C-alpha positions in Angstrom: 109.2 302.7 -69.6 109.7 300.7 -72.6 112.6 298.8 -70.8 110.2 298.2 -68.1 107.4 296.3 -70.4 110.4 294.1 -71.7 111.9 293.2 -68.4 107.8 292.5 -67.3 107.5 290.8 -70.6 110.7 288.7 -70.0 109.7 287.6 -66.4 106.2 286.3 -67.5 107.4 284.4 -69.7 110.2 282.9 -67.7 107.2 281.8 -64.9 105.5 279.9 -67.8 108.1 277.9 -69.1 108.6 276.8 -65.1 105.6 276.5 -64.6 104.8 274.1 -68.1 107.9 271.7 -66.7 106.7 271.3 -63.8 104.9 267.6 -63.5 101.3 268.0 -61.0 100.9 264.6 -61.3 102.0 262.1 -58.1 103.5 258.4 -58.1 101.7 256.2 -55.0 103.8 253.5 -53.4 103.3 251.1 -50.8 105.5 249.8 -48.3 105.7 247.8 -45.2 107.6 249.4 -42.1 110.5 247.9 -40.8 112.0 246.9 -44.0 115.6 246.6 -44.1 118.0 249.5 -44.9 119.0 249.4 -48.9 115.8 247.6 -49.9 114.5 249.1 -53.2 111.0 250.6 -53.2 111.0 251.4 -56.5 112.6 253.1 -60.1 111.6 256.7 -60.5 113.7 257.0 -63.4 111.4 254.2 -65.0 108.4 255.2 -63.3 109.0 258.7 -64.5 110.0 258.6 -67.7 114.0 260.0 -67.2 116.6 258.9 -69.0 119.2 257.3 -66.5 122.2 258.9 -68.0 121.3 262.4 -67.2 119.8 261.8 -64.0 123.6 262.6 -62.2 123.7 265.8 -64.6 120.5 267.4 -63.8 121.3 266.4 -60.0 118.6 264.7 -59.2 117.5 264.8 -55.4 114.5 264.0 -52.8 113.0 266.6 -50.4 111.3 265.0 -47.5 108.6 266.5 -45.3 110.3 265.0 -42.2 112.5 264.8 -39.7 114.7 262.3 -40.8 115.5 261.1 -44.1 114.2 257.5 -44.3 114.6 257.0 -48.5 117.1 258.4 -50.9 117.1 258.3 -54.7 120.5 256.6 -56.3 121.5 259.2 -58.7 123.5 256.5 -61.4 120.1 253.9 -61.6 117.2 256.1 -60.2 116.5 253.6 -57.6 114.4 254.7 -54.7 115.5 252.5 -51.8 115.6 252.9 -48.2 117.9 254.8 -45.8 116.6 253.8 -42.4 114.0 251.7 -41.0 111.0 253.1 -41.2 108.5 252.7 -37.7 105.2 253.7 -38.7 104.0 254.2 -35.1 106.7 256.7 -34.8 105.8 258.7 -38.2 101.7 258.0 -37.6 101.7 257.9 -33.6 97.6 258.7 -33.9 95.3 256.4 -34.6 92.7 258.7 -36.3 93.4 257.2 -39.4 94.3 253.6 -40.5 96.8 255.1 -43.4 99.7 256.6 -43.0 101.9 258.5 -46.0 105.5 259.9 -46.9 105.5 262.7 -49.1 108.3 263.4 -51.6 109.2 265.6 -53.9 111.8 264.9 -56.8 113.5 267.9 -58.5 115.4 267.4 -61.2 117.6 270.5 -63.1 118.5 271.7 -66.8 115.5 271.8 -67.0 114.0 271.9 -63.7 111.5 269.3 -62.8 109.6 268.4 -59.7 107.7 265.1 -59.3 105.2 264.4 -56.4 105.8 261.3 -54.9 103.5 259.5 -52.2 104.5 256.4 -49.8 102.6 254.7 -48.4 103.5 252.8 -45.2 101.8 249.2 -44.4 101.2 248.4 -40.7 102.8 245.3 -39.2 102.1 243.8 -36.0 105.3 244.7 -34.4 103.5 245.5 -31.2 101.9 243.8 -28.4 99.5 245.2 -26.1 100.0 246.8 -23.3 97.8 248.0 -20.0 98.9 251.2 -18.9 99.3 249.2 -14.9 100.7 246.1 -14.5 98.7 245.3 -11.3 95.3 246.4 -11.1 93.8 246.3 -7.2 90.4 246.1 -6.6 88.8 246.1 -2.6 85.4 243.6 -2.8 83.8 243.4 0.3 82.5 239.5 1.3 79.2 240.4 1.7 79.0 241.7 -2.2 76.5 239.5 -3.6 77.5 237.5 -6.9 77.4 238.7 -10.4 78.0 242.4 -9.3 80.2 243.5 -12.1 84.0 245.9 -11.9 85.7 247.8 -14.7 89.4 247.2 -15.4 91.3 249.6 -17.4 91.8 248.5 -20.9 94.9 247.4 -22.7 96.4 249.6 -25.9 97.9 248.3 -28.6 100.2 251.0 -31.2 99.2 248.8 -34.2 95.9 249.4 -35.9 93.6 247.4 -37.8 93.2 244.3 -37.2 96.8 244.3 -35.6 95.0 246.3 -32.5 93.6 244.7 -29.4 91.1 241.7 -30.0 89.7 240.3 -26.9 91.0 239.2 -23.3 91.3 236.1 -21.2 91.2 236.0 -17.4 92.9 233.3 -15.4 91.1 230.6 -13.8 88.8 231.4 -10.8 85.9 230.0 -9.0 85.0 233.0 -7.8 85.6 235.7 -11.4 85.5 235.7 -14.9 85.1 238.8 -17.4 83.2 240.0 -19.9 85.0 241.9 -23.0 82.6 245.0 -24.2 83.4 247.5 -27.4 83.8 251.3 -27.3 82.6 253.7 -29.2 85.7 253.7 -31.4 86.8 250.2 -31.5 88.0 249.7 -28.4 88.2 246.6 -26.5 88.0 246.5 -22.4 87.1 244.1 -20.1 84.5 243.9 -17.0 85.5 241.3 -14.0 82.0 239.8 -12.9 81.8 238.2 -9.4 80.3 234.2 -9.7 80.4 233.4 -6.0 80.5 235.1 -2.7 83.7 235.5 -1.5 85.0 234.9 2.2 87.8 236.9 3.4 88.4 234.1 6.5 89.1 231.4 3.7 91.0 233.7 1.0 91.5 237.2 1.5 93.3 237.8 -1.5 92.9 236.4 -4.7 95.7 237.2 -7.1 94.2 236.9 -11.2 95.9 237.5 -14.0 94.1 239.3 -16.8 95.5 238.9 -21.1 95.0 241.3 -23.7 95.7 239.3 -27.3 95.8 241.4 -30.8 94.7 240.1 -34.5 97.6 240.1 -36.1 99.0 237.2 -37.5 101.2 236.0 -35.4 98.9 237.4 -32.3 100.7 239.2 -29.7 99.6 239.6 -26.2 100.3 241.5 -23.2 99.2 241.1 -19.3 98.0 243.2 -16.0 97.7 241.4 -12.5 94.7 242.0 -11.0 94.9 241.7 -6.9 91.3 241.2 -5.3 91.7 242.5 -1.7 88.4 240.8 0.3 87.7 243.4 3.3 86.4 241.7 6.3 82.5 242.0 7.9 82.1 241.0 11.4 80.5 237.4 10.8 82.8 234.8 13.1 82.7 234.4 16.7 85.6 233.8 19.3 86.3 230.7 19.4 88.9 229.2 22.4 91.6 226.6 22.0 89.8 224.6 24.4 86.2 224.7 25.7 87.2 223.2 28.5 89.7 223.0 30.5 91.5 221.1 33.6 94.0 223.0 35.2 96.7 221.7 38.3 98.6 223.8 40.8 100.0 223.5 43.7 99.6 224.7 47.3 101.4 227.7 48.3 102.0 229.2 45.0 103.0 232.7 45.3 100.6 235.6 44.2 100.8 236.5 40.7 102.3 232.9 39.5 100.4 231.9 36.4 97.1 229.3 35.9 96.6 229.4 32.6 96.7 231.7 29.1 93.7 231.7 27.9 93.8 232.0 24.0 90.6 233.1 21.8 91.0 233.3 18.3 88.4 235.5 16.0 89.4 234.8 12.3 88.1 237.8 11.5 90.2 241.5 11.5 90.6 244.8 12.7 88.3 245.6 15.2 86.1 242.7 14.6 88.8 240.7 15.5 89.5 242.3 19.0 88.8 240.3 22.1 87.8 241.3 25.6 87.8 238.3 28.3 85.6 238.1 31.6 83.6 235.7 34.2 80.6 234.8 33.3 77.3 235.1 35.9 78.2 231.5 36.8 81.4 232.2 38.1 81.6 232.4 42.4 82.5 234.7 44.0 85.4 232.7 45.8 86.8 232.2 42.4 86.9 235.5 41.5 89.1 236.6 44.6 91.2 233.6 44.1 92.2 234.1 40.8 92.4 237.1 38.4 91.6 237.2 34.5 93.0 239.9 32.7 90.7 240.9 30.4 93.3 241.9 27.4 95.5 239.0 27.7 93.0 236.3 28.7 95.8 235.5 31.8 94.6 233.8 34.9 96.7 234.3 37.9 97.3 233.5 41.1 94.9 236.6 43.8 94.9 234.9 46.9 96.5 232.2 49.0 96.2 228.3 47.7 95.2 225.9 50.6 95.0 222.0 49.8 93.2 221.5 52.8 91.2 224.3 52.8 89.8 224.4 49.2 90.6 221.6 46.2 88.9 222.3 42.9 87.6 225.8 41.5 85.2 226.0 38.7 84.8 229.3 36.5 83.6 230.4 33.2 84.9 232.6 31.0 83.7 234.9 28.0 85.4 236.2 25.4 83.7 238.9 23.2 84.8 240.4 20.1 84.6 244.8 19.4 82.0 244.3 15.8 79.5 246.9 15.4 76.9 243.5 16.0 79.2 241.9 18.4 79.6 238.3 18.8 81.3 235.9 21.8 82.3 232.6 22.9 82.8 230.8 26.1 85.3 228.4 27.9 84.8 226.1 31.5 87.7 226.3 33.4 88.0 223.6 36.6 91.5 224.2 38.3 92.6 221.2 40.6 94.8 222.4 43.9 97.7 219.6 44.7 99.6 219.1 47.3 102.9 220.2 47.8 106.1 218.3 48.5 107.3 220.8 51.3 108.4 218.4 53.4 112.0 216.8 53.5 112.5 213.1 53.9 114.6 212.2 57.1 117.5 209.8 58.1 118.4 208.0 61.3 121.2 205.9 62.2 119.9 203.6 64.9 122.9 201.8 65.4 126.5 201.8 63.6 130.4 200.0 64.0 133.3 201.1 63.5 136.5 200.3 63.1 136.0 197.2 62.2 138.4 194.4 61.3 140.0 194.4 57.3 139.1 190.5 57.3 135.4 191.4 58.4 132.8 188.6 56.6 130.7 189.2 53.9 126.8 190.1 55.2 127.8 191.1 58.3 125.4 194.1 59.5 127.6 197.5 59.9 124.4 199.9 60.6 120.9 200.1 61.0 119.2 203.0 59.0 115.6 204.3 59.5 114.2 206.9 57.5 110.9 208.3 57.1 108.9 211.8 55.3 105.5 213.3 56.8 104.3 214.1 53.4 101.6 211.8 51.9 101.3 209.9 48.4 104.2 209.8 46.1 105.4 212.9 48.3 105.8 210.3 51.2 107.2 207.6 49.4 111.3 207.8 50.4 113.8 205.6 48.3 117.5 205.0 49.7 120.4 204.1 48.4 124.6 204.7 49.0 127.1 206.0 47.0 128.5 203.5 43.7 131.4 201.7 43.7 131.5 200.7 47.4 132.0 197.2 48.6 128.7 197.5 50.9 124.6 197.2 50.0 122.0 198.3 51.5 119.3 195.3 52.7 115.3 196.3 53.9 114.8 194.7 56.6 111.2 196.2 57.3 109.5 199.3 56.4 111.5 202.0 56.1 114.3 200.3 57.9 117.5 198.9 56.3 120.6 197.1 57.1 124.0 197.8 55.8 126.0 195.1 55.0 129.5 194.0 53.6 129.1 192.8 49.9 133.1 192.2 49.0 135.7 191.8 50.6 137.6 194.5 52.3 141.4 195.7 52.1 142.9 198.0 54.5 145.8 198.2 52.4 143.8 199.5 49.5 141.2 201.9 50.8 141.6 202.7 55.0 138.6 203.8 55.5 135.5 204.6 53.6 132.9 207.6 54.0 129.7 205.9 53.6 126.9 208.6 52.6 122.8 207.8 52.8 121.2 209.7 50.7 116.8 209.3 51.5 114.5 210.9 48.4 111.1 210.6 48.2 109.3 210.8 45.2 107.5 214.1 45.0 107.9 216.7 42.1 110.3 218.2 42.7 112.0 215.6 44.4 113.3 216.3 48.3 116.1 214.7 49.4 118.5 214.4 52.5 121.7 212.7 53.6 123.7 211.5 56.4 127.3 209.9 56.1 129.4 208.4 58.4 133.1 207.3 58.6 133.8 203.2 59.0 137.2 202.7 59.9 139.2 199.5 59.0 141.9 197.7 61.4 144.5 196.1 60.1 145.2 192.3 60.0 148.6 190.7 59.1 147.2 189.5 55.4 150.9 190.3 53.6 153.5 188.9 53.5 157.2 191.0 53.3 158.1 191.7 50.1 161.8 192.2 48.4 161.7 194.7 45.0 163.7 192.3 43.8 163.4 188.4 43.8 167.3 187.6 43.3 170.1 190.1 43.9 173.6 189.8 43.0 176.2 191.5 44.8 180.0 192.1 43.8 182.5 192.2 46.8 186.0 192.9 46.2 188.3 190.2 47.4 190.7 191.3 50.3 187.4 193.4 51.8 187.7 194.0 55.1 185.9 192.3 57.7 182.5 194.2 58.7 182.4 195.5 55.8 178.6 196.7 54.5 177.5 194.7 51.4 174.4 195.4 50.5 171.2 196.6 51.9 168.0 194.3 51.4 165.2 195.6 52.9 161.1 194.1 52.1 158.0 196.5 52.4 155.2 194.8 54.5 152.2 196.8 53.6 150.3 196.2 57.1 150.7 198.4 59.7 152.1 198.5 63.4 153.8 195.4 64.5 152.7 193.9 61.7 154.9 196.1 59.6 158.0 195.3 61.6 160.4 192.9 60.2 163.2 191.1 60.9 165.9 189.6 58.7 167.5 186.2 59.4 170.2 184.7 56.9 168.8 180.9 56.5 171.5 178.6 57.4 173.6 176.6 54.9 176.7 175.0 54.7 179.6 175.1 52.5 182.8 173.2 52.8 181.8 172.8 56.6 181.3 176.3 57.0 178.3 177.8 58.0 177.1 180.9 55.8 176.4 182.8 59.8 180.1 182.6 60.2 181.0 184.6 56.9 177.7 187.3 56.8 175.6 188.8 59.0 172.3 190.7 58.3 171.2 193.7 60.9 168.0 192.3 61.6 166.0 195.7 61.6 167.4 197.0 58.4 168.4 194.3 56.1 171.9 195.7 56.1 174.6 193.1 55.0 177.7 192.7 56.2 181.1 190.4 55.7 182.4 188.7 58.8 185.9 188.2 57.1 188.1 188.8 54.6 187.8 186.6 51.1 190.0 184.9 49.0 189.2 184.7 45.3 191.8 181.9 44.9 189.7 180.2 47.4 186.1 181.2 47.5 184.6 182.4 44.3 181.4 182.9 45.3 178.2 182.4 47.6 174.6 181.5 47.0 172.2 181.8 50.5 168.8 182.6 51.3 167.8 185.8 53.6 164.4 185.8 55.0 162.0 188.5 56.3 159.6 188.0 59.0 157.3 190.0 60.1 156.1 190.7 63.9 152.1 189.8 63.3 150.2 187.0 64.8 150.6 184.4 63.1 153.8 186.0 61.2 154.4 185.9 58.1 157.7 185.9 55.7 159.5 186.3 52.5 163.0 185.2 51.6 165.2 186.1 48.7 168.0 184.6 47.0 171.4 186.3 47.8 174.3 185.5 45.1 177.6 187.2 46.5 180.4 187.2 43.6 183.9 188.0 44.7 185.7 190.1 42.4 189.2 189.0 41.7 192.0 191.3 42.4 195.9 191.4 41.6 197.2 190.3 45.3 199.3 187.5 43.6 202.8 187.9 41.7 204.1 185.4 39.8 205.8 182.5 40.6 208.7 181.0 38.8 208.7 177.6 38.6 211.3 176.9 35.9 214.2 177.3 35.8 213.5 175.9 39.4 216.1 177.2 41.9 216.7 177.7 45.4 214.8 181.0 46.7 216.9 184.0 45.6 219.8 181.9 44.0 220.9 182.3 40.5 220.0 179.5 37.9 223.5 178.1 36.1 223.2 176.5 33.4 226.0 175.6 30.1 225.7 175.6 27.1 227.9 174.6 23.9 230.0 177.3 22.3 229.0 176.1 19.2 225.3 176.5 19.3 223.1 177.6 16.1 221.3 180.5 15.6 217.5 180.5 16.9 218.6 177.3 19.5 216.4 177.2 22.7 218.6 178.1 25.5 216.3 177.7 28.7 212.3 178.4 28.9 211.3 180.6 32.0 207.5 179.5 33.3 205.9 181.7 35.8 202.8 180.9 37.5 199.5 183.1 38.7 197.2 182.0 40.8 195.0 185.1 40.0 192.0 185.4 37.5 192.9 184.9 33.8 193.1 188.7 33.0 194.9 188.7 36.2 197.2 185.8 35.4 198.3 186.8 32.0 201.9 186.9 32.2 204.8 188.5 29.7 208.4 188.3 29.8 210.7 190.8 29.6 214.9 190.7 29.8 215.9 192.8 32.9 219.4 192.6 32.2 221.3 191.5 29.7 225.1 190.5 28.8 224.9 191.2 25.3 221.3 192.5 23.8 222.3 191.0 20.5 223.2 187.4 21.1 219.7 186.4 23.1 216.0 186.9 22.0 213.2 186.4 25.1 209.5 185.0 23.4 207.5 187.5 25.5 204.3 185.2 26.0 205.9 182.2 26.2 209.3 182.9 28.2 211.8 180.7 25.9 215.0 182.1 25.6 217.0 181.5 22.1 219.9 182.2 20.2 220.2 185.5 17.8 223.3 184.4 16.2 225.9 182.4 16.5 228.7 182.8 19.8 231.5 184.2 18.2 235.5 184.1 19.9 235.0 188.5 21.2 231.6 187.3 23.2 232.3 186.3 27.1 232.4 183.2 28.1 229.6 183.9 30.9 226.6 185.7 30.0 223.9 186.9 32.6 220.8 187.1 31.7 217.5 189.0 34.4 214.4 187.7 33.1 210.8 190.0 34.8 207.7 187.8 34.5 205.0 190.2 34.8 201.2 190.0 35.4 198.3 192.0 33.6 196.9 193.0 37.0 196.3 197.2 38.3 199.2 197.8 39.3 200.9 194.7 37.7 202.9 192.5 40.0 206.7 190.6 38.6 209.0 188.0 39.8 212.3 187.6 38.5 215.3 185.2 38.1 218.4 185.2 36.8 220.4 183.0 34.7 223.6 182.7 34.3 224.9 181.3 31.2 228.4 179.7 30.7 229.6 178.6 27.2 231.3 175.6 27.1 233.6 174.0 24.2 231.9 170.6 23.5 229.9 169.0 20.7 226.4 168.6 22.3 224.4 171.2 21.5 222.2 173.1 23.7 218.4 172.5 24.3 216.8 171.2 21.2 213.2 172.4 19.6 211.0 170.2 22.0 211.1 167.7 19.4 213.0 164.6 18.4 214.2 165.3 14.7 217.8 164.8 14.6 219.7 167.8 15.0 222.2 169.0 12.8 226.3 170.2 13.4 228.5 172.0 11.7 231.5 170.2 10.1 234.4 171.2 12.2 236.5 171.8 9.9 238.9 173.9 11.5 240.1 170.9 14.2 243.1 169.1 13.1 243.4 165.1 12.4 244.2 164.4 16.0 241.5 166.3 17.6 238.7 164.2 15.3 241.1 160.5 15.8 240.8 161.0 19.7 237.0 162.9 20.2 235.9 159.8 17.7 238.1 157.5 20.1 236.5 158.6 23.2 233.1 158.5 21.6 233.2 155.1 20.5 234.4 154.5 24.2 231.7 155.9 25.3 229.1 154.0 23.0 230.3 150.7 24.1 229.8 151.3 27.6 226.3 153.0 27.0 225.8 150.0 25.4 226.9 147.5 28.2 224.7 149.1 31.0 221.7 149.7 28.8 221.6 146.1 28.1 222.5 144.8 31.6 219.4 147.2 32.7 217.0 146.2 30.4 217.6 142.8 31.7 217.2 143.6 35.7 213.0 144.1 37.0 213.2 147.0 38.7 211.3 148.1 42.2 207.9 150.1 41.7 209.5 152.7 44.1 212.8 153.1 42.8 214.0 156.2 41.0 212.9 155.9 37.1 215.7 154.5 34.5 214.4 157.6 32.9 214.4 160.3 35.1 211.8 163.1 34.6 213.4 166.4 34.8 215.5 168.9 32.9 219.4 168.2 33.3 222.2 170.5 32.8 224.4 169.5 30.7 225.7 166.1 31.4 229.5 165.7 30.7 231.3 162.8 32.4 234.6 165.0 32.3 232.4 167.4 34.2 232.3 166.7 38.1 230.7 169.4 39.4 227.5 168.9 36.6 224.1 168.9 39.4 220.4 168.3 39.2 218.2 171.3 38.0 215.1 170.6 39.6 213.4 168.1 41.5 209.9 166.2 41.7 208.1 169.4 42.9 209.0 171.4 40.1 207.6 169.3 37.8 204.6 169.2 39.8 204.1 172.9 39.5 204.9 172.5 35.7 202.1 170.1 35.2 199.9 172.1 36.9 200.7 175.1 34.9 200.7 173.4 31.7 197.0 171.4 32.7 195.6 175.0 33.0 196.6 175.4 29.5 194.1 172.3 28.5 197.3 170.4 28.2 199.5 166.9 30.1 202.8 167.3 30.9 205.1 163.8 30.1 208.8 163.5 30.3 210.4 161.7 27.4 213.9 160.7 26.9 216.2 161.8 24.1 219.1 161.0 22.9 222.7 161.2 24.4 224.1 164.7 24.2 221.3 166.5 24.4 219.0 167.6 27.5 215.8 166.1 28.3 212.7 167.5 26.6 209.4 168.4 28.4 206.5 167.2 26.1 203.1 168.9 25.9 199.9 166.2 24.7 196.3 167.6 24.6 194.3 166.6 28.0 191.9 163.9 27.6 194.6 161.6 25.0 196.2 158.6 25.7 199.5 159.5 26.6 202.6 157.5 24.7 205.7 157.9 24.7 207.6 159.7 21.7 208.7 155.9 20.2 205.4 155.2 19.8 205.6 151.6 21.3 202.0 150.6 22.2 204.3 148.5 25.2 205.2 151.7 26.3 203.1 153.1 29.2 203.4 156.3 31.2 202.7 157.2 34.9 201.7 160.6 36.0 202.4 161.3 40.1 204.9 162.5 41.9 206.9 159.9 40.3 206.6 158.9 36.4 208.1 155.3 35.5 208.5 153.5 32.0 207.8 150.1 32.8 209.6 149.2 29.8 212.9 150.7 28.0 212.4 150.3 24.3 213.9 154.1 24.6 217.6 152.6 25.2 217.6 151.0 21.8 216.2 154.6 20.1 219.1 156.1 22.1 221.6 153.6 20.7 220.8 154.2 17.1 221.3 157.7 18.2 224.3 157.6 19.5 225.2 155.2 16.6 224.2 157.7 14.0 225.8 160.4 16.1 229.6 159.1 16.4 229.7 158.2 12.3 228.9 161.8 11.7 231.8 162.8 13.9 233.9 160.4 12.0 
């Protein structure tokens, strides 16, 4: 029992001590809502008289009677600070009191102490007024008198005091305004007042904007849309689009055809705008039997047959009535005019028509006469006649509804052989009716076109040696006319060439224009012909045209070369003698061949066909010169046989041959010189003995004296013009006084052929003398130049013909000087 007393006493002492340490005083702080996190509210250590150094040790802490911890205490400094933003409207959602508090307990241990803290949250104007509905609908009849009031829902603001709703504003309107009222609890609300009567037909809906404004700084506001729908009353009668309607309708319109669709409108709505159409008492029974009126749609349709001749005008009156409680009505008058229908087609009648006609018919000639008619009246009976476009005809009105078809442009059967002329008649009704009639106009041909050849100039190539009667070409002309105007006959226009008529050389088929050759042509005689061929038609009068024909004879290789040098009798062998001491490269002979074919076929080349020693002689394939390739040796045979072939360039090639028999002789005279007067050089006969030299010198001296005397005697004697020339123009074989059978190789005929051959190459042939012991040589001068002798004497002239004569002989002096030099060389 004693122990229990002691225990109770101890508890009482402890409770007394605890109660003594608890502070009953409370601290009060005021802060605005929405302060930033971390903001310091107050220093509790200072305000409560606590030692800052012992706060952490005494475990200072806050006990907040809320769901969230908005405040806390810094145990190091004792500062009370914001942990989370405070929203007054969230903490104190009701507006029963304008004050809002947070009550805290500051607890410390060792010893335990408790402090009460009261933090007042001051309101901020952070909320705008807001209406419960964003859109407010009102239905007001258009018959409502002005001054009528209508309640509007008020706006709410979570803020309190002067931050709550203060007033209302209404958007500008000529029909409405508002009046702000204050409720029992100080709340503000607005009433809508009608200040001007409404008219639904003018404006069926009024859109207003209501704005609530609070008293904060700065002020905040909220808006709501007020939509006022004006309710209709039957205050408008139906009206027609047109009070008077004049309608035209065609006769014979089918039953059910729409005449007019009446459209009456009532600006009211609902049943007040529903309209019924009906005839008035002033509409006749005839009209109501002929036309039907739909009471719902207002359509008037044809009910009976319309006949322009029976009844032309219908008058009616139609009433439109609405379905309002007190019905209203409107009326209109309708006049229906029945029009004549274009129900008759125009007619065409061809009174006269001329076909066929000549294509050269004169202009303005009448081809046809046409009449037109239409049984309708007015514009329906007025007709227009026309023909197809782009035709060489035109219509000419001769009298009422009579027309003539005349020629307006020249006609050409070759372009258009016939015309299909279509007459089209059209009335002026609506829609127009038409009819047509077609006639065919044929054109007769007139001989108005000359025959035409495809070409104006024909060049025909004919190979020579053609067969007589061979077809050369077909020259066909064309004539676009018809029948006999188209039949052509071909002629060769006569022309003589060298006393020969063209009709003897050529023939043309008069029916088809085939051109034939009547003879065989030779290119070497006739190379071309130029004449005209005429094509003539069989019209009346006949027309003709001609074309130029150029016949070109094409050469064939039909002539073999003819060897004119060295000249020889037919089939004979040419014999030549040359000194055995002839130098290398010396001219032995020259083969000349002629070919009368064209330039291409007459191009001649020379070749050895046979040769005794191929190493001794060389033949130039182009000029036919035979030269020695080396000097003769004692092993070479005395007689050399050369067969030269002259071949032309034709296809196939033709040729001719000549056989030259060369005989070498022991003489000091050289072979052919190189076509020049340059003194010849001879080797010294070192192998001859002294006796041979003395004998040869003596003989030469005597020969020199003889020649000198002969020359002096001949120069003093005048020679007849027909005598043989003292310096004969020929190539002579080796002349040796000791050789009795030396002959003249060629005659004047050969030189004439040689003259022709050289002149074809653009040169003139001149025969010139050379010193004794050498040959006479041939010298060529360009054609067109003056001919002079080799001595250059101006007094010496040459006459070219069958005989060439030297009027003077100064060459003898040159011959004498050459012989003198020759003798001195031998000595």
